[in-house]
C-alpha positions as CSV (number, residue, x, y, z in Angstrom):
1,M,165.4,156.2,100.7
2,E,168.1,153.6,101.0
3,R,165.9,151.3,103.2
4,K,163.2,151.5,100.5
5,G,165.6,150.3,97.8
6,F,165.9,153.7,95.8
7,L,169.4,154.6,96.8
8,T,172.7,152.8,97.5
9,V,175.0,154.6,100.0
10,K,178.7,153.7,99.8
11,P,180.8,155.1,102.6
12,R,183.5,157.5,101.2
13,S,182.2,157.0,97.7
14,G,178.8,158.7,97.8
15,T,175.1,158.1,97.3
16,F,173.8,156.4,94.1
17,V,170.5,155.8,92.6
18,A,169.7,152.1,92.9
19,D,167.9,149.7,90.7
20,Y,164.9,149.1,92.8
21,R,164.1,145.9,91.1
22,R,167.3,144.5,92.6
23,T,167.3,146.1,96.0
24,G,163.8,147.0,96.8
25,T,161.1,145.4,99.0
26,V,157.4,145.5,99.1
27,E,157.9,148.8,100.9
28,T,159.3,150.0,97.7
29,L,156.3,149.0,95.7
30,V,154.1,150.8,98.3
31,S,156.2,153.9,98.1
32,I,155.8,153.9,94.3
33,M,152.1,153.5,94.6
34,S,151.9,156.3,97.1
35,Y,154.0,158.6,94.8
36,N,151.8,157.8,91.9
37,G,148.4,158.4,93.7
38,G,147.9,154.7,94.4
39,M,148.5,153.7,90.9
40,L,150.9,151.2,89.5
41,G,152.2,150.8,86.0
42,K,151.2,147.9,83.6
43,A,154.4,146.0,84.4
44,E,153.9,146.2,88.1
45,I,150.3,145.1,87.9
46,K,151.0,142.2,85.6
47,S,153.9,141.2,88.0
48,I,151.7,141.2,91.0
49,L,149.0,139.2,89.2
50,E,151.5,136.6,88.1
51,F,152.9,136.4,91.7
52,R,149.4,135.9,93.0
53,M,148.9,133.0,90.5
54,V,152.0,131.3,92.2
55,L,150.9,132.0,95.7
56,D,147.2,131.0,95.2
57,T,148.1,127.8,93.2
58,L,150.6,126.7,96.0
59,A,147.9,127.4,98.7
60,V,145.2,125.4,97.0
61,R,147.6,122.5,96.2
62,L,148.5,122.4,99.8
63,L,145.2,123.2,101.3
64,I,142.7,121.0,99.4
65,P,144.0,117.7,100.8
66,R,144.0,118.9,104.4
67,I,141.1,121.3,104.7
68,D,138.4,120.2,107.3
69,S,134.7,121.2,107.7
70,A,135.8,124.1,110.1
71,G,138.1,125.6,107.3
72,L,135.4,125.3,104.7
73,A,132.9,126.9,106.9
74,M,135.2,129.8,107.5
75,L,135.8,130.2,103.7
76,A,132.0,130.0,103.2
77,D,131.5,132.9,105.6
78,Y,133.8,135.1,103.5
79,I,131.8,134.1,100.4
80,L,128.5,135.0,102.1
81,S,130.0,138.4,103.2
82,L,131.2,139.1,99.6
83,K,127.8,138.4,98.3
84,E,126.2,140.7,100.8
85,T,128.3,143.8,100.1
86,D,128.0,146.3,97.3
87,S,131.0,148.4,98.4
88,P,134.3,147.9,96.1
89,S,136.5,148.6,99.0
90,K,134.7,146.2,101.5
91,A,134.6,143.6,98.8
92,A,138.4,144.1,98.1
93,E,139.0,143.7,101.8
94,I,136.9,140.5,102.0
95,A,138.5,138.9,98.9
96,F,142.0,139.7,100.4
97,N,140.9,138.0,103.7
98,F,139.6,134.9,101.8
99,H,142.9,134.4,100.0
100,H,145.0,135.2,103.0
101,E,143.0,132.5,104.9
102,L,143.9,130.0,101.9
103,G,147.5,130.7,102.8
104,I,146.8,130.1,106.6
105,L,144.8,126.9,105.9
106,S,147.6,125.6,103.6
107,G,149.8,124.8,106.5
108,N,152.7,126.5,104.9
109,T,154.0,129.0,107.5
110,L,155.5,131.5,105.0
111,L,152.6,131.7,102.5
112,P,150.2,133.9,104.7
113,L,153.2,136.1,105.6
114,I,154.3,136.8,102.0
115,F,150.6,137.2,100.9
116,Y,150.0,139.6,103.8
117,S,153.0,141.7,102.9
118,F,151.5,142.5,99.6
119,K,148.1,143.5,101.2
120,Y,148.0,147.2,100.1
121,P,148.8,146.6,96.4
122,I,146.5,143.5,96.3
123,I,143.5,145.3,97.8
124,N,144.2,148.2,95.5
125,L,143.9,146.0,92.5
126,W,140.8,144.1,93.7
127,E,139.1,147.5,94.3
128,R,140.0,148.6,90.8
129,Y,138.6,145.4,89.4
130,C,135.3,146.0,91.3
131,L,135.1,149.5,90.0
132,L,135.6,148.3,86.4
133,Y,133.6,145.1,86.4
134,G,131.5,145.2,89.6
135,V,131.5,143.5,92.9
136,P,129.2,140.7,91.8
137,S,132.0,139.8,89.2
138,L,134.5,139.5,92.0
139,S,132.0,137.5,94.2
140,R,131.4,135.0,91.5
141,N,135.1,134.5,90.8
142,T,135.8,133.9,94.5
143,E,132.9,131.7,94.9
144,G,134.0,129.7,91.9
145,L,137.3,129.0,93.6
146,F,135.5,128.2,96.9
147,E,133.4,125.5,95.1
148,R,136.4,123.9,93.6
149,I,138.0,123.8,97.0
150,R,134.9,122.5,98.7
151,D,134.7,119.7,96.0
152,R,138.5,119.0,96.7
153,D,139.5,119.3,93.0
154,I,143.0,120.6,93.0
155,D,143.1,120.6,89.0
156,K,140.0,122.6,88.7
157,A,140.8,125.0,91.5
158,I,144.3,125.6,89.7
159,D,142.5,126.1,86.3
160,H,140.1,128.5,88.0
161,I,143.0,130.6,89.4
162,T,144.8,130.6,86.1
163,I,142.0,131.5,84.0
164,T,140.6,134.3,86.2
165,L,144.0,135.9,86.7
166,N,144.9,135.6,83.2
167,E,141.7,137.4,82.2
168,S,143.0,140.3,84.4
169,I,146.6,140.0,83.0
170,E,145.8,140.0,79.3
171,G,142.3,138.9,78.8
172,S,138.8,140.5,78.7
173,R,139.0,142.0,82.4
174,T,142.3,143.9,82.5
175,I,142.8,146.3,85.3
176,Y,145.5,148.5,84.0
177,Y,145.4,152.1,84.4
178,E,145.3,154.2,81.3
């Protein structure tokens, strides 16, 4: 429990409940999700989506000037796979892999590591999105980002990320649990 950020152990003083927001890790978040049957509260969902906005924006800002035809082909394969599936869990996995690849192709060594450390909660939220709005909606959103990357338009790619994530944060496509 201490390693997961829920308790603070002070020798000769005792064990105390910790503020997991100050001492927790991604493992803390996964533990909370497991305890709640895979569900997150509104604050946690909103926080993950806001964090994704930061990661995705940095990834495309770094990626677009340096992506080559092999990188574009790899991203296009993810788009094709996403269009061909009707399974929410498979679509969530493909979308995760697409965005993780953005981090890899960005050239920043930490981006893919950070993004991957949030794999379980991110896939959970994409699966929820697919269940609520359909796999084709996730496919269109991902393809829209790919098109802006392919066109090498950093500003439009960032606008696309901001708009689509804000729709899930407070707009017409929220994914909060009731």
